[in-house]
C-alpha positions, -999 to +999 in steps of 0.1 A: -077-092+026-112-092+039-102-072+070-085-046+047-115-044+024-140-040+052-120-017+074-107+006+046-115+042+053-115+072+030-092+092+053-065+065+054-040+066+025-031+034+006+005+034-005+013+009-033+051+003-031+055-017-063+072-004-094+054+022-116+049-004-143+033-029-118+011-001-104+000+009-139-010-027-147-035-028-119-039-014-084-064-009-055-086+021-064-074+052-047-039+038-040-009+061-045+023+047-060+054+054-039+085+034-046+096+011-017+131+027-020+116+062-015+098+051+017+128+033+031+150+064+023+126+089+040+100+072+062+097+103+084+079+120+055+048+101+066+052+105+104+019+110+122-001+096+093-023+065+092-015+043+062-022+010+045+009-003+026+004-028-002+027-048-025+019-076-050+018-103-023+026-087+010+063-093+017+078-060+008+049-040+022+057-054+056+092-040+053+078-006+043+052-006+071+079-014+096+101+015+084+071+038+085+060+027+119+095+032+133+094+068+119+062+076+137+035+066+112+006+042+119+012+018+090-004-016+083+008-040+057-021-054+037-021-092+039-025-108+005-014-077-013-027-066-047-028-102-059-052-110-031-073-080-039-076-090-076-082-127-068-111-117-046-128-101-075-127-066-063-125-036-086-090-026-099-078+006-114-051+007-141-029+033-155-013+062-136-032+091-120 
């Protein structure tokens, strides 16, 4: 989590692959909610992009990051996920954009 927080850049998108309800309950500021199923169905949509991928605890984000990387993106699964972000006391946004 510390590595993600300290290396996070404005030009790198954060994809939160949880459900819309989970996302609305609390997410990393600036994250975009994209369903895991959508990423797995069309990972090539993100080819050439640099991305952080986040889930509640990290497991499903690794699956999404692997699919994205295989399709030509530079994707990193965020260790610790949203739960780690919240537990570390960092700011959280809620609701939908």
